[in-house]
C-alpha positions as CSV (number, residue, x, y, z in Angstrom):
1,X,257.6,-54.6,61.1
2,X,261.0,-55.2,60.9
3,X,261.6,-52.2,58.2
4,X,264.5,-52.5,55.7
5,X,265.6,-49.2,56.2
6,X,266.5,-49.4,60.0
7,X,266.0,-53.3,60.9
8,X,266.6,-52.5,64.7
9,X,264.4,-54.9,66.7
10,X,262.4,-52.4,69.5
11,X,260.1,-55.4,70.1
12,X,262.9,-56.9,71.7
13,X,264.7,-54.2,72.9
14,X,261.6,-54.1,75.4
15,X,261.1,-57.9,76.4
16,X,264.9,-57.1,77.8
17,X,264.6,-58.0,81.5
18,X,267.7,-55.1,81.1
19,X,265.3,-52.3,80.7
20,X,265.8,-50.0,78.4
21,X,268.7,-47.7,79.9
22,X,269.7,-45.9,82.7
23,X,270.2,-42.1,83.2
24,X,273.1,-40.8,86.1
25,X,271.1,-40.5,89.8
26,X,271.6,-36.6,89.0
27,X,269.7,-36.5,86.3
28,X,266.0,-37.8,88.8
29,X,263.3,-35.6,87.8
30,X,264.5,-33.7,85.2
31,X,261.4,-32.3,83.3
32,X,261.6,-33.7,79.6
33,X,259.0,-32.0,77.8
34,X,256.5,-34.5,75.0
35,X,254.3,-32.0,73.4
36,X,251.5,-34.7,71.8
37,X,249.6,-36.9,74.0
38,X,248.7,-39.0,71.1
39,X,250.4,-42.4,71.2
40,X,254.1,-41.5,70.0
41,X,254.0,-39.1,72.5
42,X,252.1,-41.3,75.8
43,X,255.1,-44.3,74.9
44,X,257.2,-41.3,75.4
45,X,256.1,-39.8,78.1
46,X,255.6,-43.1,79.6
47,X,259.4,-44.7,79.2
48,X,260.9,-41.8,80.5
49,X,259.0,-41.6,83.4
50,X,260.2,-45.7,83.6
51,X,263.0,-44.5,83.4
52,X,262.9,-41.6,86.1
53,X,262.7,-38.9,84.7
54,X,259.9,-36.0,84.7
55,X,257.9,-35.8,81.6
56,X,255.5,-32.8,80.9
57,X,253.1,-33.0,77.9
58,X,251.0,-30.4,76.3
59,X,247.8,-31.2,74.2
60,X,246.5,-29.2,71.6
61,X,243.3,-31.4,71.2
62,X,242.1,-34.6,71.5
63,X,244.4,-37.1,73.6
64,X,244.7,-39.7,71.2
65,X,245.7,-38.0,67.9
66,X,244.5,-40.1,65.5
67,X,243.8,-43.3,67.7
68,X,240.5,-41.1,68.4
69,X,237.3,-43.7,69.0
70,X,234.2,-42.1,68.9
71,X,231.5,-43.2,71.8
72,X,227.6,-43.1,69.9
73,X,225.3,-41.4,73.2
74,X,222.6,-44.4,73.0
75,X,225.0,-47.4,72.7
76,X,228.6,-46.5,74.6
77,X,229.8,-49.1,73.7
78,X,229.3,-49.5,70.6
79,X,232.4,-47.4,69.2
80,X,233.4,-45.4,65.7
81,X,236.8,-45.3,64.6
82,X,237.7,-42.0,63.0
83,X,241.9,-42.5,63.0
84,X,243.2,-45.6,63.3
85,X,241.5,-49.1,63.3
86,X,242.9,-51.5,61.8
87,X,246.6,-52.8,63.1
88,X,248.6,-55.4,61.4
89,X,249.6,-58.6,63.7
90,X,253.5,-58.1,62.7
91,X,252.9,-54.6,65.0
92,X,255.3,-56.6,67.4
93,X,256.3,-52.9,69.4
94,X,252.8,-52.1,69.6
95,X,251.3,-55.3,70.5
96,X,254.4,-55.0,74.1
97,X,251.8,-51.7,75.1
98,X,248.5,-53.2,74.2
99,X,249.3,-56.2,76.4
100,X,251.2,-53.9,78.7
101,X,247.7,-51.9,79.6
102,X,245.5,-55.4,79.4
103,X,243.8,-54.2,76.3
104,X,242.2,-57.8,74.1
105,X,242.3,-57.4,70.2
106,X,240.4,-59.4,67.6
107,X,240.4,-59.7,63.0
108,X,239.7,-57.0,62.3
109,X,236.8,-57.4,59.1
110,X,238.9,-56.8,55.7
111,X,237.4,-57.9,52.7
112,X,237.9,-61.7,51.5
113,X,238.7,-63.0,54.9
114,X,237.3,-64.7,57.1
115,X,236.2,-61.3,59.7
116,X,233.9,-59.8,57.0
117,X,232.5,-63.6,56.2
118,X,232.1,-62.1,53.3
119,X,233.0,-59.4,50.7
120,X,231.1,-57.5,47.2
121,X,233.4,-55.8,45.0
122,X,230.8,-52.6,42.6
123,X,232.7,-51.6,40.0
124,X,230.9,-50.5,36.2
125,X,227.8,-51.5,37.6
126,X,228.6,-55.2,38.3
127,X,228.5,-56.6,41.5
128,X,230.4,-60.1,42.2
129,X,229.9,-61.5,46.2
130,X,232.5,-63.8,47.1
131,X,233.7,-65.1,50.6
132,X,236.8,-66.1,49.3
133,X,239.3,-64.1,46.9
134,X,239.0,-67.5,44.6
135,X,235.7,-67.1,44.8
136,X,236.0,-64.4,42.3
137,X,235.5,-63.8,38.9
138,X,239.0,-65.3,37.1
139,X,240.0,-61.6,36.2
140,X,240.7,-60.9,40.1
141,X,243.5,-63.5,40.1
142,X,244.8,-62.9,37.3
143,X,245.0,-59.6,39.0
144,X,246.1,-60.6,42.4
145,X,249.1,-62.4,40.4
146,X,250.0,-60.2,38.5
147,X,250.9,-58.1,41.4
148,X,251.9,-61.3,43.2
149,X,254.5,-61.4,40.4
150,X,255.5,-58.1,40.1
151,X,257.0,-58.3,43.1
152,X,258.5,-60.7,42.6
153,X,260.5,-60.0,39.9
154,X,260.9,-56.3,40.3
155,X,261.4,-56.6,44.7
156,X,262.8,-59.8,45.1
157,X,259.6,-60.2,47.6
158,X,260.1,-64.0,48.5
159,X,264.0,-63.1,49.6
160,X,263.0,-59.9,51.7
161,X,259.8,-62.1,53.3
162,X,262.2,-64.2,54.5
163,X,265.3,-62.1,55.5
164,X,262.9,-60.2,57.8
165,X,261.4,-63.6,59.3
166,X,264.2,-65.0,60.0
167,X,265.4,-61.3,60.9
168,X,269.1,-60.8,59.0
169,X,269.5,-57.7,58.6
170,X,273.3,-57.7,56.6
171,X,270.2,-59.9,54.2
172,X,267.3,-57.0,55.0
173,X,270.3,-54.3,54.0
174,X,272.0,-55.9,50.8
175,X,268.4,-56.3,49.3
176,X,267.2,-52.9,50.3
177,X,270.0,-50.4,49.5
178,X,270.0,-51.6,46.0
179,X,266.1,-50.5,45.7
180,X,266.4,-47.6,47.5
181,X,269.3,-46.9,44.8
182,X,266.7,-47.9,42.0
183,X,263.0,-46.4,43.3
184,X,263.2,-43.5,44.7
185,X,262.5,-41.9,41.3
186,X,259.8,-44.1,40.5
187,X,256.3,-43.8,41.4
188,X,254.0,-46.8,42.5
189,X,251.9,-46.1,39.1
190,X,255.1,-46.1,37.1
191,X,256.5,-49.8,38.9
192,X,253.0,-51.5,38.4
193,X,252.9,-49.5,34.5
194,X,256.2,-50.5,34.1
195,X,256.4,-54.7,34.3
196,X,255.6,-56.4,32.0
197,X,253.0,-58.4,33.8
198,X,250.3,-55.4,34.0
199,X,250.6,-54.0,30.6
200,X,246.4,-54.6,30.8
201,X,245.1,-51.5,31.5
202,X,242.4,-53.1,32.8
203,X,243.8,-55.4,35.3
204,X,245.3,-51.4,36.7
205,X,242.2,-49.9,37.0
206,X,240.8,-53.2,38.9
207,X,244.4,-53.3,41.3
208,X,244.0,-49.8,41.7
209,X,240.1,-50.2,42.8
210,X,240.2,-53.5,44.7
211,X,244.2,-54.5,45.0
212,X,244.1,-57.0,47.8
213,X,245.0,-56.9,51.6
214,X,242.8,-54.2,52.8
215,X,241.7,-52.9,49.3
216,X,242.8,-50.8,46.7
217,X,245.7,-49.2,46.4
218,X,244.3,-46.0,44.0
219,X,245.4,-43.7,46.0
220,X,248.7,-44.3,46.7
221,X,249.7,-44.4,43.3
222,X,251.5,-41.3,43.1
223,X,252.8,-42.2,45.8
224,X,257.0,-43.4,46.2
225,X,257.4,-47.2,45.1
226,X,259.6,-47.2,48.2
227,X,256.5,-46.7,50.7
228,X,254.7,-49.5,49.3
229,X,256.9,-51.8,48.9
230,X,258.4,-51.2,52.8
231,X,254.3,-52.0,54.0
232,X,254.2,-55.3,51.3
233,X,257.5,-56.6,53.4
234,X,256.9,-56.1,56.6
235,X,252.9,-58.0,56.4
236,X,251.9,-54.2,57.6
237,X,248.8,-54.8,54.5
238,X,247.7,-58.7,56.0
239,X,246.1,-60.2,58.6
240,X,244.9,-56.7,60.3
241,X,242.5,-56.8,64.6
242,X,240.9,-54.2,65.9
243,X,241.6,-53.0,69.7
244,X,238.3,-54.6,71.7
245,X,236.7,-51.5,72.9
246,X,238.3,-48.6,70.4
247,X,241.8,-47.7,69.9
248,X,241.4,-44.5,71.4
249,X,242.2,-47.2,74.8
250,X,246.2,-47.6,74.2
251,X,247.4,-43.8,74.6
252,X,244.7,-43.1,77.6
253,X,245.4,-46.5,79.6
254,X,249.1,-45.4,79.3
255,X,248.6,-41.8,81.0
256,X,247.0,-43.8,83.2
257,X,249.2,-46.7,84.1
258,X,251.7,-47.5,86.8
259,X,254.9,-49.1,85.6
260,X,256.7,-51.7,88.1
261,X,259.6,-51.2,87.5
262,X,259.8,-47.2,88.3
263,X,263.9,-45.8,88.2
264,X,263.2,-42.5,90.3
265,X,259.2,-42.3,91.0
266,X,257.1,-44.2,94.2
267,X,255.1,-47.4,93.1
268,X,251.7,-46.1,91.3
269,X,252.8,-43.2,90.2
270,X,251.4,-42.3,86.5
271,X,251.6,-39.6,84.3
272,X,248.0,-38.7,85.8
273,X,249.3,-38.3,88.9
274,X,252.1,-36.0,87.4
275,X,250.6,-33.9,85.7
276,X,247.3,-33.7,88.2
277,X,244.6,-34.8,85.8
278,X,245.5,-33.3,82.3
279,X,247.9,-32.3,80.0
280,X,249.8,-28.9,80.0
281,X,247.7,-26.8,76.9
282,X,248.9,-26.4,73.3
283,X,252.4,-25.2,72.3
284,X,252.1,-22.2,70.8
285,X,256.1,-21.4,70.8
286,X,259.2,-23.6,70.7
287,X,262.7,-21.8,70.8
288,X,265.8,-22.3,72.3
289,X,267.2,-20.1,74.9
290,X,270.0,-19.6,77.2
291,X,267.8,-21.8,79.2
292,X,267.0,-24.8,76.8
293,X,263.9,-25.1,75.1
294,X,261.1,-23.4,75.7
295,X,258.2,-23.8,74.9
296,X,255.4,-21.1,75.5
297,X,251.9,-22.7,75.9
298,X,248.1,-21.7,74.5
299,X,247.9,-19.8,78.8
300,X,251.1,-17.7,78.0
301,X,252.8,-19.8,80.4
302,X,255.9,-20.7,79.4
303,X,259.2,-22.8,80.8
304,X,263.2,-24.4,79.3
305,X,263.1,-27.3,79.3
306,X,266.9,-29.6,79.1
307,X,265.2,-32.0,76.3
308,X,262.4,-31.2,74.0
309,X,260.2,-34.5,72.1
310,X,257.7,-32.7,69.3
311,X,255.8,-36.0,68.4
312,X,252.6,-34.2,66.3
313,X,252.6,-33.8,63.1
314,X,255.6,-32.3,61.8
315,X,254.5,-30.3,59.0
316,X,252.6,-27.7,62.0
317,X,255.8,-27.0,63.2
318,X,255.8,-24.3,60.4
319,X,251.7,-24.2,60.4
320,X,250.1,-23.8,63.5
321,X,253.6,-23.4,66.4
322,X,255.3,-20.0,66.4
323,X,259.2,-21.8,66.2
324,X,262.8,-20.8,66.4
325,X,264.6,-21.7,63.0
326,X,267.5,-22.4,65.4
327,X,265.7,-25.2,66.6
328,X,266.8,-28.0,63.3
329,X,269.3,-27.9,61.1
330,X,268.7,-26.0,57.7
331,X,268.4,-29.4,55.6
332,X,265.9,-31.2,58.2
333,X,263.3,-27.8,57.3
334,X,263.4,-28.6,54.4
335,X,262.4,-31.9,55.1
336,X,259.6,-30.4,56.9
337,X,258.6,-28.5,54.4
338,X,258.3,-31.2,51.8
339,X,256.9,-33.6,54.1
340,X,253.3,-34.7,52.1
341,X,250.2,-35.5,53.9
342,X,247.2,-38.2,52.9
343,X,244.0,-36.7,53.8
344,X,241.4,-39.3,54.8
345,X,237.3,-39.0,55.1
346,X,235.4,-42.0,57.3
347,X,231.4,-41.8,57.9
348,X,230.3,-44.5,60.5
349,X,226.6,-45.4,62.0
350,X,224.7,-46.3,64.2
351,X,222.7,-49.9,63.8
352,X,219.8,-51.6,66.1
353,X,221.9,-55.0,65.6
354,X,224.6,-56.0,62.6
355,X,221.0,-56.8,60.1
356,X,224.0,-57.8,57.2
357,X,223.9,-60.7,59.1
358,X,220.6,-61.9,57.3
359,X,219.5,-64.0,55.1
360,X,217.3,-63.2,51.2
361,X,215.4,-65.8,51.2
362,X,216.1,-66.0,47.3
363,X,220.0,-67.0,47.2
364,X,220.2,-67.4,50.5
365,X,223.7,-65.1,50.2
366,X,224.0,-62.6,53.4
367,X,222.1,-58.9,52.5
368,X,224.9,-56.6,52.5
369,X,228.0,-57.9,52.8
370,X,231.8,-55.4,53.2
371,X,231.9,-53.5,50.3
372,X,234.7,-52.4,47.7
373,X,233.5,-50.0,44.8
374,X,234.5,-47.5,43.0
375,X,231.0,-45.5,43.6
376,X,230.9,-42.5,46.7
377,X,231.9,-44.4,49.6
378,X,235.0,-46.9,48.3
379,X,235.0,-49.2,51.4
380,X,232.2,-50.2,53.5
381,X,233.0,-52.0,56.6
382,X,230.6,-53.6,59.1
383,X,231.5,-54.0,63.0
384,X,229.4,-56.8,64.7
385,X,228.9,-56.9,68.6
386,X,226.3,-59.6,68.6
387,X,223.0,-60.8,67.1
388,X,221.4,-58.5,70.6
389,X,223.3,-56.3,70.5
390,X,223.7,-52.8,67.9
391,X,226.0,-52.6,65.1
392,X,228.6,-50.2,63.6
393,X,228.6,-49.5,59.7
394,X,231.8,-48.0,58.5
395,X,229.7,-46.6,56.0
396,X,232.6,-44.6,53.8
397,X,236.5,-45.0,54.2
398,X,238.1,-42.4,51.2
399,X,241.3,-41.0,50.7
400,X,242.7,-38.3,48.8
401,X,240.3,-36.6,45.9
402,X,237.8,-39.9,47.0
403,X,238.1,-37.8,50.8
404,X,237.5,-33.9,49.2
405,X,234.2,-35.4,48.3
406,X,233.1,-35.6,51.3
407,X,234.8,-32.5,52.2
408,X,232.4,-29.9,52.3
409,X,229.8,-31.7,53.0
410,X,227.4,-31.8,56.9
411,X,227.5,-35.2,58.1
412,X,223.7,-35.7,56.8
413,X,224.9,-34.6,54.2
414,X,226.7,-37.3,53.2
415,X,225.2,-40.0,54.5
416,X,222.4,-39.0,52.3
417,X,225.0,-39.0,49.8
418,X,226.3,-41.9,50.3
419,X,222.8,-44.3,51.3
420,X,222.1,-43.1,47.8
421,X,225.3,-44.6,46.0
422,X,224.6,-47.7,48.4
423,X,220.7,-48.1,47.0
424,X,222.3,-49.0,43.3
425,X,224.2,-51.4,44.8
426,X,221.2,-52.9,47.8
427,X,218.7,-51.8,46.1
428,X,216.4,-54.3,48.7
429,X,218.1,-53.2,51.9
430,X,216.8,-50.4,53.7
431,X,219.9,-49.4,55.7
432,X,218.0,-45.7,57.1
433,X,215.7,-47.2,59.1
434,X,217.8,-49.2,60.9
435,X,220.0,-45.9,61.9
436,X,219.4,-45.7,65.7
437,X,222.0,-42.3,65.7
438,X,223.2,-39.5,64.1
439,X,226.2,-40.2,62.2
440,X,230.1,-39.7,63.2
441,X,232.5,-38.5,60.4
442,X,235.8,-37.0,60.3
443,X,237.8,-35.4,57.2
444,X,241.6,-35.6,58.5
445,X,242.3,-33.2,56.3
446,X,239.9,-30.4,57.3
447,X,241.3,-31.0,61.8
448,X,242.0,-28.4,63.3
449,X,246.0,-29.4,64.8
450,X,245.9,-32.4,61.4
451,X,247.2,-32.2,58.9
452,X,246.2,-35.3,56.8
453,X,245.5,-38.5,58.0
454,X,249.0,-39.6,57.3
455,X,252.3,-38.5,55.5
456,X,253.5,-40.3,52.3
457,X,256.8,-39.8,50.8
458,X,256.4,-39.3,47.3
459,X,259.1,-39.8,44.2
460,X,262.4,-38.4,45.6
461,X,261.2,-37.8,49.4
462,X,264.1,-40.4,50.4
463,X,266.4,-38.0,51.1
464,X,263.9,-35.7,53.3
465,X,263.1,-38.8,55.3
466,X,266.1,-40.2,56.2
467,X,266.5,-36.4,57.6
468,X,263.2,-37.0,59.9
469,X,264.2,-40.3,60.9
470,X,267.9,-39.9,61.7
471,X,267.6,-36.5,63.5
472,X,267.3,-38.6,66.4
473,X,271.2,-39.6,66.5
474,X,272.5,-35.9,67.3
475,X,276.0,-36.6,68.5
476,X,277.7,-34.7,65.4
477,X,275.4,-32.1,65.9
478,X,275.9,-28.7,67.1
479,X,275.6,-28.2,70.3
480,X,273.3,-25.1,70.3
481,X,270.9,-27.5,67.9
482,X,271.1,-30.7,70.2
483,X,268.2,-31.8,72.7
484,X,265.2,-31.3,70.6
485,X,263.6,-34.9,69.4
486,X,260.9,-35.4,66.6
487,X,259.6,-38.5,66.8
488,X,255.6,-39.5,65.9
489,X,254.5,-42.2,62.4
490,X,255.4,-39.1,60.2
491,X,258.7,-39.3,61.1
492,X,258.8,-43.4,60.8
493,X,259.6,-45.1,57.7
494,X,256.1,-46.3,57.6
495,X,253.9,-43.7,58.5
496,X,250.2,-44.2,59.2
497,X,251.2,-47.2,61.0
498,X,251.0,-46.7,64.6
499,X,254.3,-49.1,65.3
500,X,255.8,-46.7,63.9
501,X,254.8,-43.6,65.8
502,X,255.3,-46.5,68.9
503,X,259.0,-46.9,67.9
504,X,260.2,-43.5,66.9
505,X,258.7,-42.6,70.4
506,X,261.5,-45.4,71.8
507,X,264.0,-43.6,69.3
508,X,264.0,-40.6,70.8
509,X,264.0,-42.2,74.8
510,X,267.5,-43.7,73.3
511,X,267.9,-39.7,72.3
512,X,267.1,-38.0,75.6
513,X,268.7,-40.6,77.7
514,X,271.9,-40.1,75.4
515,X,271.7,-36.4,76.3
516,X,271.5,-36.4,79.7
517,X,274.3,-38.1,80.5
518,X,272.9,-42.0,80.2
519,X,272.8,-44.8,78.6
520,X,271.7,-48.0,77.5
521,X,272.6,-51.4,79.2
522,X,275.6,-53.3,77.1
523,X,273.2,-56.7,76.9
524,X,270.6,-54.1,75.7
525,X,271.7,-52.6,73.3
526,X,268.7,-49.4,71.7
527,X,268.2,-48.0,68.2
528,X,271.2,-45.4,68.5
529,X,273.6,-47.9,69.8
530,X,273.6,-50.2,66.3
531,X,273.1,-47.3,64.9
532,X,275.9,-47.4,62.8
533,X,275.2,-50.6,61.5
534,X,272.1,-50.2,61.0
535,X,271.2,-46.3,59.3
536,X,269.2,-46.2,56.6
537,X,271.9,-45.9,53.3
538,X,272.6,-42.5,52.7
539,X,272.1,-41.4,49.0
540,X,274.6,-39.0,47.9
541,X,272.7,-34.9,46.9
542,X,274.9,-35.0,44.2
């Protein structure tokens, strides 16, 4: 996921034997607040600890954030991925930490992939079965070709794909910077509708409801076209993998893992041992004081730090946390206020076994498949852990308006509604009789401490996103505005992807390193060192 806005190779920085840098010995043990124990916060804390600082982690809710894997009491090995559940193979910085913590992955059962086995597309009352995309009716092939044509004719897809694969940053910027100027004000739907290849509404409708790769695109239609290009350019919508045993294992293992190359702490030191078991509670107030960045937690205690990193969704700075306005420059506050988040709901059930593998004697096909539909469930995903083990069904995966349909309903009411819709698609399949545990469900826009599933910029938001992403570069800020850093996937250019959580955490690590008088090694420059050459294009305000 070498993003076109800032094509810095984080995986190469992480892999270098020279390490991420060093701080002056006099700064060893310096406490640094890390607010949020999601993936971004724990990557940040882990690397600060390696460099010799003492990260102090605050967390308001579940450790892991939106990497939340919920178990089932009757089958603890089965998990419902309520948050992040599929990760592109191109997420190389994320893969670094998966490898570091010894986690295994396997292909995710996306529609029309070998991992899913088969897919049913049910739109407008019609039902189509396919094992591969080319087995769908001709109109679906036309929609796929039309999308490919639009990307090539209006967004130089092949040239950008080649430049990213070669890591040719000059070529990437030469293609991308003019596109930013041209497309910042254009929505995804406007891009599609204005393409001559998509002059048919029927084609646009099918593309929105089914799409290609991970599924339909229509819930993204209001968002900036730049958001979509970042995803397709970097391969983020294809070749997805799941974490065996649940994605929440990654942040939890970072919490309990002891690096083998600690700069200051004794061998065996972990984030867990530095915190005597658990993070501090929720940060309720953050202010600049004469002592630095002062964090007041939910217990009433307050502590001051020379630097702090804030990793939760940024709009919580104006909703959940009382903040000193001096914490950020005013243009950055405006960017925080304008952040737009996508809602999402999921519904999972545990079943006695992967019964969907059974064959219909009349057709010879599986009795149920991964499903894309315009009905209430929208997306159904099936997770097979073996023929003699319970299976997990994601019976509904919805976004935005479709998610709001779920929000007022209890878990049982959601289940009833979804099963009723699926009964029309699979009239001979009694899903309810196979369920062996209460359903697991989530609606991220109603979860405490969250604004939604992830941020998605609207047309015209490029300037706001640039302010958030580049905030780790603080040399030009007044001294009174330095030392507080933003990280998390919503600061990245690819919000909603764990890769963005990792890479912005690494940006913050570089920023804290620099703030405390440290530096990277000459043979392994960090993101801030190469910023002048790779900086996101700066659009004028006037």
